[in-house]
TORKOL-4160 file (C-alpha; in steps of 0.2 Angstrom, whole numbers, padded with zeros to 4 digits, m for minus):
146
<pt num="1" X="m0024" Y="m0162" Z="m0030"/>
<pt num="2" X="m0011" Y="m0168" Z="m0019"/>
<pt num="3" X="0002" Y="m0157" Z="m0010"/>
<pt num="4" X="0016" Y="m0160" Z="m0023"/>
<pt num="5" X="0004" Y="m0156" Z="m0037"/>
<pt num="6" X="m0001" Y="m0140" Z="m0028"/>
<pt num="7" X="0017" Y="m0134" Z="m0026"/>
<pt num="8" X="0022" Y="m0138" Z="m0044"/>
<pt num="9" X="0006" Y="m0130" Z="m0051"/>
<pt num="10" X="0008" Y="m0115" Z="m0040"/>
<pt num="11" X="0026" Y="m0113" Z="m0044"/>
<pt num="12" X="0023" Y="m0113" Z="m0062"/>
<pt num="13" X="0009" Y="m0101" Z="m0061"/>
<pt num="14" X="0020" Y="m0089" Z="m0051"/>
<pt num="15" X="0034" Y="m0091" Z="m0063"/>
<pt num="16" X="0023" Y="m0087" Z="m0078"/>
<pt num="17" X="0015" Y="m0072" Z="m0068"/>
<pt num="18" X="0033" Y="m0066" Z="m0064"/>
<pt num="19" X="0038" Y="m0066" Z="m0082"/>
<pt num="20" X="0022" Y="m0057" Z="m0087"/>
<pt num="21" X="0025" Y="m0043" Z="m0074"/>
<pt num="22" X="0043" Y="m0042" Z="m0080"/>
<pt num="23" X="0037" Y="m0040" Z="m0098"/>
<pt num="24" X="0025" Y="m0027" Z="m0092"/>
<pt num="25" X="0038" Y="m0018" Z="m0082"/>
<pt num="26" X="0050" Y="m0017" Z="m0097"/>
<pt num="27" X="0036" Y="m0010" Z="m0108"/>
<pt num="28" X="0032" Y="0003" Z="m0095"/>
<pt num="29" X="0049" Y="0008" Z="m0091"/>
<pt num="30" X="0058" Y="0008" Z="m0108"/>
<pt num="31" X="0049" Y="0023" Z="m0116"/>
<pt num="32" X="0057" Y="0034" Z="m0102"/>
<pt num="33" X="0074" Y="0026" Z="m0103"/>
<pt num="34" X="0073" Y="0014" Z="m0088"/>
<pt num="35" X="0074" Y="m0005" Z="m0087"/>
<pt num="36" X="0062" Y="m0014" Z="m0076"/>
<pt num="37" X="0076" Y="m0017" Z="m0063"/>
<pt num="38" X="0080" Y="0002" Z="m0063"/>
<pt num="39" X="0062" Y="0006" Z="m0061"/>
<pt num="40" X="0060" Y="m0007" Z="m0047"/>
<pt num="41" X="0075" Y="0000" Z="m0037"/>
<pt num="42" X="0070" Y="0018" Z="m0039"/>
<pt num="43" X="0052" Y="0014" Z="m0035"/>
<pt num="44" X="0058" Y="0006" Z="m0019"/>
<pt num="45" X="0066" Y="0022" Z="m0012"/>
<pt num="46" X="0052" Y="0034" Z="m0017"/>
<pt num="47" X="0044" Y="0035" Z="0000"/>
<pt num="48" X="0060" Y="0035" Z="0010"/>
<pt num="49" X="0079" Y="0032" Z="0007"/>
<pt num="50" X="0084" Y="0015" Z="0010"/>
<pt num="51" X="0100" Y="0005" Z="0011"/>
<pt num="52" X="0104" Y="m0007" Z="m0003"/>
<pt num="53" X="0102" Y="m0022" Z="0009"/>
<pt num="54" X="0085" Y="m0015" Z="0014"/>
<pt num="55" X="0080" Y="m0014" Z="m0004"/>
<pt num="56" X="0086" Y="m0031" Z="m0008"/>
<pt num="57" X="0076" Y="m0038" Z="0007"/>
<pt num="58" X="0060" Y="m0029" Z="0002"/>
<pt num="59" X="0062" Y="m0036" Z="m0016"/>
<pt num="60" X="0067" Y="m0053" Z="m0012"/>
<pt num="61" X="0083" Y="m0052" Z="m0022"/>
<pt num="62" X="0102" Y="m0052" Z="m0018"/>
<pt num="63" X="0111" Y="m0037" Z="m0012"/>
<pt num="64" X="0123" Y="m0038" Z="m0026"/>
<pt num="65" X="0110" Y="m0037" Z="m0039"/>
<pt num="66" X="0103" Y="m0021" Z="m0031"/>
<pt num="67" X="0120" Y="m0014" Z="m0028"/>
<pt num="68" X="0124" Y="m0016" Z="m0047"/>
<pt num="69" X="0108" Y="m0007" Z="m0052"/>
<pt num="70" X="0110" Y="0007" Z="m0039"/>
<pt num="71" X="0127" Y="0010" Z="m0045"/>
<pt num="72" X="0120" Y="0012" Z="m0063"/>
<pt num="73" X="0106" Y="0024" Z="m0056"/>
<pt num="74" X="0119" Y="0035" Z="m0047"/>
<pt num="75" X="0131" Y="0035" Z="m0062"/>
<pt num="76" X="0116" Y="0041" Z="m0073"/>
<pt num="77" X="0111" Y="0054" Z="m0061"/>
<pt num="78" X="0094" Y="0046" Z="m0057"/>
<pt num="79" X="0099" Y="0042" Z="m0039"/>
<pt num="80" X="0111" Y="0047" Z="m0026"/>
<pt num="81" X="0118" Y="0041" Z="m0010"/>
<pt num="82" X="0116" Y="0049" Z="0007"/>
<pt num="83" X="0125" Y="0047" Z="0023"/>
<pt num="84" X="0116" Y="0035" Z="0035"/>
<pt num="85" X="0116" Y="0041" Z="0053"/>
<pt num="86" X="0113" Y="0023" Z="0058"/>
<pt num="87" X="0127" Y="0015" Z="0049"/>
<pt num="88" X="0143" Y="0022" Z="0042"/>
<pt num="89" X="0146" Y="0011" Z="0028"/>
<pt num="90" X="0128" Y="0007" Z="0022"/>
<pt num="91" X="0123" Y="0023" Z="0013"/>
<pt num="92" X="0105" Y="0027" Z="0009"/>
<pt num="93" X="0099" Y="0028" Z="m0009"/>
<pt num="94" X="0086" Y="0040" Z="m0015"/>
<pt num="95" X="0080" Y="0047" Z="m0032"/>
<pt num="96" X="0087" Y="0063" Z="m0038"/>
<pt num="97" X="0075" Y="0076" Z="m0046"/>
<pt num="98" X="0079" Y="0067" Z="m0063"/>
<pt num="99" X="0075" Y="0050" Z="m0055"/>
<pt num="100" X="0058" Y="0057" Z="m0049"/>
<pt num="101" X="0054" Y="0064" Z="m0066"/>
<pt num="102" X="0058" Y="0048" Z="m0074"/>
<pt num="103" X="0046" Y="0039" Z="m0062"/>
<pt num="104" X="0032" Y="0052" Z="m0065"/>
<pt num="105" X="0034" Y="0049" Z="m0084"/>
<pt num="106" X="0029" Y="0031" Z="m0081"/>
<pt num="107" X="0013" Y="0035" Z="m0071"/>
<pt num="108" X="0001" Y="0037" Z="m0085"/>
<pt num="109" X="0005" Y="0020" Z="m0093"/>
<pt num="110" X="0005" Y="0012" Z="m0076"/>
<pt num="111" X="m0012" Y="0019" Z="m0072"/>
<pt num="112" X="m0019" Y="0013" Z="m0089"/>
<pt num="113" X="m0012" Y="m0005" Z="m0085"/>
<pt num="114" X="m0019" Y="m0004" Z="m0067"/>
<pt num="115" X="m0036" Y="0000" Z="m0074"/>
<pt num="116" X="m0036" Y="m0014" Z="m0087"/>
<pt num="117" X="m0030" Y="m0026" Z="m0074"/>
<pt num="118" X="m0042" Y="m0022" Z="m0060"/>
<pt num="119" X="m0057" Y="m0021" Z="m0073"/>
<pt num="120" X="m0052" Y="m0038" Z="m0079"/>
<pt num="121" X="m0052" Y="m0045" Z="m0062"/>
<pt num="122" X="m0068" Y="m0037" Z="m0057"/>
<pt num="123" X="m0073" Y="m0031" Z="m0040"/>
<pt num="124" X="m0064" Y="m0045" Z="m0030"/>
<pt num="125" X="m0047" Y="m0039" Z="m0036"/>
<pt num="126" X="m0041" Y="m0035" Z="m0018"/>
<pt num="127" X="m0044" Y="m0054" Z="m0014"/>
<pt num="128" X="m0030" Y="m0058" Z="m0027"/>
<pt num="129" X="m0018" Y="m0047" Z="m0018"/>
<pt num="130" X="m0023" Y="m0055" Z="m0002"/>
<pt num="131" X="m0021" Y="m0072" Z="m0008"/>
<pt num="132" X="m0003" Y="m0068" Z="m0015"/>
<pt num="133" X="0001" Y="m0061" Z="0002"/>
<pt num="134" X="m0005" Y="m0077" Z="0011"/>
<pt num="135" X="0005" Y="m0087" Z="m0002"/>
<pt num="136" X="0021" Y="m0077" Z="0002"/>
<pt num="137" X="0019" Y="m0078" Z="0020"/>
<pt num="138" X="0016" Y="m0097" Z="0019"/>
<pt num="139" X="0031" Y="m0099" Z="0008"/>
<pt num="140" X="0042" Y="m0089" Z="0020"/>
<pt num="141" X="0036" Y="m0099" Z="0035"/>
<pt num="142" X="0039" Y="m0115" Z="0026"/>
<pt num="143" X="0057" Y="m0110" Z="0021"/>
<pt num="144" X="0061" Y="m0104" Z="0038"/>
<pt num="145" X="0056" Y="m0121" Z="0045"/>
<pt num="146" X="0068" Y="m0130" Z="0035"/>
């Protein structure tokens, strides 16, 4: 396989996988009244509050798209903004108690899908994540070099 065939094949596989993950995310999130995007943004701030820009960087999406979702989460009472001691205008986002409740309601279905996926991949399933991490690093490096 030549380099262009590798790039095209890899891109198509990743696009297909992204579509499957988005479909799975919608299926997991919709029973608790969330969308995949809202779940993703809430999930990004579970461990610690982050700015919209930090969330966007971590997810590899635009700040504007995260800002739109964050505003919806705040309006629905699922997240709130906190003052940011490091930056006056870039507030921190964190889940509210209702946001944490919504996230916890997804956990059983999430665990079931995780078990199905790791069982299907077998004992070498950590190698899949390692390969995806290597691919992400290589793509980031390739784009930075252009």
